[in-house]
N, C-alpha and C positions, 0 to 999 in steps of 0.2 A: 585621432583614430580614423582609419579609412572605413567608410561604410561598405558593408558586404551584403550580398543577397544570400539569405540562409533559408534552406528548406528544413522544416521540422516535420518528420514523419511520425504521426500519432497525435491525437487530440484529446487525450486524457489529461488529468491534472498535471502530470509531468511535462507533457508536450506543450500544453497551453502556458504553463509557467515559463518554460524555456522561451516560447514565442514572445510573451509579454516583456520579459527582462531583456531579451535581445532587441525588441522594438524600442524599449526605453533607453537602451545603449546606443541607439541611432542607426540600427541596421534595418534593411528591407527584409521582411519575413513573410514566408508562405507556409501555412500549415496544410499538410496533406493527410487525409484520413478517409477510410472507406465508408464510414457511416456518419461521421460528424462528432462534435464534442460530447464527451461523457457517455458514449454508447456502450462502454464495457465496464471494467472494474471501477472506474471513477464514479459511476452511477450507484453501484451496489454496495459500497463499503460501509463500515460501521459509523462513519461520520466523526470519528474521534481524532483529535490532534494529540497523538499519544507520544509526547516527548520522552516519557520513561519507558517506551517499548524497546529497550536496548538489550534484552535477553533473547537469544534465538530459540527456536523450537528444539534444535539439536543440542540438548544439554546432556551431561553424563548420565547414563542409565536409560536413555531413550531406547536403545536396542533391546534392553531387557523388558521394557514396558510395552513396546509397540505391538507385539503379537497379541497380548491380552486385550489391548484397546480395540484392535481390529475385530475381535470376536465378541466384544461387548456392545450390545445394541444401544446402550446409554452412554457410550464413550464418543468423544467428538472427532474421532479419526475413522475415515472410511476409505475403502479401496475398491476400485473396479477390477475384480479379479481377472477378467479377460485382458486387462491392460498390463498385468504384472510382467509378462515376458519382455515387453518394451521398456518397462520401468526399471528392471533390475540393475542395469549399469548405472543409472542415475542414483538409485537407492544405495548402492554400494558406496558411491562417492559421497553422497549426502550423509550417511551414517558415519563416515570416517571423520567428520567434523564434530561429532558429539564428544568433545574433549574439553576439559577445563581450560586448557591453553587457548583453544579456539574461541571459547566463550569469552574469555578475557579480551582477546583481540577484537572480537565483534563488538563487545560492550564499549570499548574505548573508541572504536571507529564510529559506531552509530551514535554515540552520545554527542560527537562533534556535529553530526548531520542533523540530529533531531532536537537538541536541547532547547533551541529557541523557536520551535515550530509555530507556536501561536503568534509570536511577533512577526515571523516570516509571512504567515497568511495575512495578518493585518497590513503589512507593507505591500504585499501583492495586490490586495483588494482595495486599498485606500483610494477613495475618489471614484470608485466604480460601482455599478449597481450590485456587484457581488458582495460588497462589504456587509450588507445586512444579514448575510448567512453566517458570519463568523462571530463566535462568542467565546469568552474566557470561562471555562468550567473546570471543576475538579473532574478527574477521571478516577472512578472508584472501583475497587475490587471487593466483591462480597464473598465471605467465607461462611459456610454453614456452622463451622465449629472453630474454636481457637486452635485446636490441634491441626486443622486443615491449613490455617494461616501459617503456623509454625513449620509445617511440612514444606511450605514454599520459601523457607528461609534462604535457600541457595540463591534464588532469583532476587530477593530483596537485598541480600548482601551485595550482589553484583551492582544493583542500582545505587546502593549506598556508596560504592567505590567511586562513582562518577557524579555524585552530588544530586541525584534525583530527590526532590523534596516531597515528603508525604507524611501524613498523620494517621496513626492507627487509632480507631475509635470502636466502641462497642456498637453492636447492632441496634441496641436500644437508643443510644445517643444519635445514631444516624437516622433512625426512624423519626426523631424529633424534627430533623431537617426535611426528610422525605419519607412520608408514611406509606408510600405505595407498595413497598416490599414487606410491610408488616414485620413479623419476627423471623423472616426467612434466613437472616444472617446473624451470626453471633459476633462476628468481627468484620469490620469494614476498613479498608485502607483508602484514604482520600489523597490522591496524587495531586500536588499543587502545580501551578504554572503550566496547565494543560489547556485544552480548548475543544470546541465542537463546531461542526458545520451542520446547520439545521436541515439542509437538503443538498447533499453532495452533487447530484446530477444537475440541479438548477444552478448551483454555485459555479460549476465548471462552464456551463453554458453561458452564464452571465459574464464570466471572465472572457470567454471566446467572443462574445458580442462586443465587449469593450475593445478587445484586440482589433476586431474588424473596424469598429468605429474610429479607431486611431490610425487607420490606414493599412492594417494588415490584410492579408489575403487568406481566405479559407477555401481550399480546393477539395471537394468531396469526390474521391475516386479511389478505386482499389489499387494498392501497391502490390505489384506482382513479382518484382525482382529488382536487382541492381545491375548496372553495366560496369564492367571493370576493364581497364586497359593498363598493361604493364604493372599489374598488381595494385593499381590505384582506382578508386571509384570515380566514374565519370558522369553517371546519371542514375536517376531513380526511374525504373520502369513502372508505368501505371496503365490502367485501362484507357486513359486519355492520351497515352503516348509518353515518351521520355521527358523527364523534367530535370533541368540542370541548375546549378547554383554554385556559389563560391565555397559553400560547405553544407553538409547535410547532417542533421541531428536525428538520431534514431531513438525514438521514445515510444516504441510499439508494444511495450508491456509484455504480456505472455506470448505475443506473436513475434518476438525479437530473435528467436534462436536461429532461424534459417539465414537471415541476412547477417547477423553477427558472425556466424561461422564462416560465411562467404568472405567477410572482411578480415578473417583471420583471428577473430576473437572467439576462441573455442571454449566458451563458458559452458560447463555442464549445467543443464537447464531443463526445467519441467514446468508444466502448468499445475498450479495448486488450485483446485476448484473450491470456490467459496459460495456459501448459501446464505440467503436471508429470507425472513418472513416479515411482513408488516401488518400490524393491527391498525386498520384505517378508521379514522374518527373515533378514537378510544374515549371512554368515559373518564379516564384519569391519565395523567402524564407523569413519568418520572422527572425529577428536577435536574439530574445530571446523568451522564453515561455511566453504566454499571457493567463491569466485567463479572459475570457469574463464574467464579473460579472453578466450581465443580464441573461445569459444562463447557468451559472455554468459549463462551459466546458473550457478546456485548448487547445490552439493551440500551438503546439511545432514543431520547425524545427527538422527533423530527417534526417538520411542519405538517400538522394534521395527522400524524401517525406515529406509532411506536415501532421502531425497527429492531429486530433481534437478528444479529449477524455474527457469523463465525463458522465453525465447523470446517474441518479440512477433509477433502476427498482427493485422492490421487487417481486420475482416470483419463488424462490427456485432454487435448483441445477439441477432438472431434465428437466424442460421445455426448449425448444429451444429458439432462439432469437425472439424478437418481431420486427415488422416493424416500429412502431411509433418512437422509439428512433433514429433509423437510419435516418428516414425522417426528424426529428427535427434537427439533426446535419447537414444534407445536406442543409436544408433551411437556417440555421443560417450561415453556412460557405459561402454559395453562396452570402448571403447578405453582409457579412463582407469582402469577398475577391472577388468582382465581376470581377476584371480584371485578376485574376490568371487563367491560363490555365494549363491543366495537361493531362496525358495519360489516366488515369482511376481512379476510386474510389474503394478502397478495404474496406471491412467491417469486423468488429470483435466484438464478445461479449464474456465476461468472467466473472468470479466471484471474488468478494472481500469478505474477511472474516470479518463479522460485529458482534462483541459482543454487547450486549444491552447497556453497559456503554461506548462503543467505545474505551475502553482501551485494548491494546494488553495484552496477557497472556505470561509472561516471567519468568521462574524460575523452581525450582524443584517441581515435583508433589508429592514427598514422602520424608520422613525423611532420607531414605537410599541413596537418589540420584540415583535411578534406572531409572528414567525417568524424562524428562524435557519438558516443553511447550515453544514454540516459534511461536505463531500464533496470529491472530486476529488484524492485523494492519490496517484494513479497507482501507482508502484511501492513507495510507502512508507506505505501505510495502517496496517500493523501497527506500524511504527516510530513513526509520529506520532500514532496513535490516542489513547493515554492523555492526551497533552498537549493535543490538540485538545479532548477531553472536558472537561478541567480549564478550558481557556480559555472554552468555551461556558458552563460552569457559572458562572464568574466574571462573564461578561457579563450573564447572566440574573439573577444575584444582586446586581448593582450594584457588583462589585469590579473595580477597574482591573487589566487583565491586565499581566503583567510583561514582555511583549514588544510590539514594534510590529506591530500587525495590519494595517496599511495594505496590504502586498502581497497579503493574503488577503481583503480587504474585498469583500463582494458588490457594494457600490456601484460598484466600478470597472467592473462588467459591465452596469450599468443604463443604459438609454437616457436621454440628456440631453434 
């Protein structure tokens, strides 16, 4: 194999994973990022290695339910109404995927990317300071009633089809394992072969430090544009001037749209704004991540804090945080954990990259292998980041990937 010089644009979990696997494959790698490792979504996610997160938001019936959710102050869907005119073309495309056929396509594709996520994180972090953050944990779903669980049968049936392993237990039985939720749940689903990152931001930073210690270069500068000549990329424009390499990997998460479209990858794309609150130095800790099914948010034990993360807001990249999602999380956490005391609550809002079909874009953007896409993982960037990095490293190194990448191929978004 010929050593290449590779630029990786983006220092979140996907970009750093690409950089480490490319480095381990023998390439010279430079990571370029405007703020540094884990400065965005990779800091603020729920910390769950959600191997069973193979069912998209766009399930049949979403169009019917969405208006009511937007008007319900206790529903986990929010909209910046001033942003609606810009959002409408994307929403039209997004809703077109709320079909059973697309759900099946998504489930099959994403199961190949996510099924071994815990093992992929262990492999990525092995022998590095980051490995202390990775643990094998059940990922649990808590339902207030058995009827609420049964109402979710569509999603569990789709998971059954691809072999996601889980056990359904009573809330009382679960409370024997973890009493922190008391009698809040009548039914709990314990998903097996999942995992947890105890501090996602520190984890990605530790991986980045390992990358640099092994001879990689981390260049902190803003990426402003790309240079093209005869339809091919020739350089990455930055505040520090143009940067060139044998190939460039774009892992810019929610900031990927402009460059992707310039490269001809016309993916319909939006920022999905995510929120979290943290109870700092709490008096008690949950033992495993818990998806609170009624609120569609996850409560995760972190190093020194409990994080409640989730909630979807559509409002673009430019607007600041809204108060309503934070208020919703605070109300729901207070109701769920009434006896837990803590020093303070910290708040965070960030952006998730959301393609209209919910499928990440992974692969070469051109026949010459001058640039590659590795973005668009919506809710599962942490879960799928290490395997995405391995796949990109294989493609650049001329190794045939061990999964079918057709569902993720940038070419499907290119104009014919």
